[in-house]
N, C-alpha and C positions, 0 to 999 in steps of 0.2 A: 519534537514531531510526533511524533506515532502513539508515543506514554498521552499526548496533551489529549487528543480525539478521545481517543480510548479513553481518558479519567472525563471526559468530555457524554461518551455514552454512544458514539462515530464506531462501527464496523470499521479494520484499516487491512486493509488485503497491498501489501508491497515482496517489492522483489530488492536481491541484490544479490552481487557475487563474494558476502564471504561469508563461508560456510557456519564460522562461529557468533557470530551476529546476527544470520536467520537462527542458528538454534537459540540465541539466544531471545531472542522475540516469543521462538519463540514457546519458548521453555515458559519467559516472564508473561506470552497472553494467549491465551485456549483462544476454545472457539466463542465467538465468528469470526472473526481474524483470524487468517491467511498469510501467512512470510513462507517467499517460497526464494531456496536459492536457484539464481541462472550469470550467465555471465551476460550480461548490460552493452557487454564491446559486441555483442554477438546481435546482428541483428534478427535474423532468422530465433532465436532464440525466446530475441524480449516479442515479438512481432505472433510464435508462438504462448508464451505467457498470458496475452493481452486477447488472443481470441478465447483462448480457455478462463479466465475470468469477465471478461465482457458486458457478459448480464448479471453478475455483481457490482457495477459498477453502479450510484449513486452518487450524486455534488448534489445536495439540498438547497444551498448556497454560496457560492464560490463567495457570494458577496463581502463572507462574514467573515473570510478566511483574505482576503485583499482587498481590505476598500479603501483601496488609492485605485479601483478598479474605477472606468471612469459609470456613470449609468448609464 
């Protein structure tokens, strides 16, 4: 999914447990995209990461992503 968003010109900020997956994403897609390795099962790590990126999140039109959402 990230690749599709980036191909459309969007900036993607993501996280995952897999060090290898994050390294691959970082190598494939540079700035302004950002990928961080965290234990997504650790609530405090997720909260810390979300706090760090909060100002960077902008969802322009979620309906374009999920057309089944009610109007």
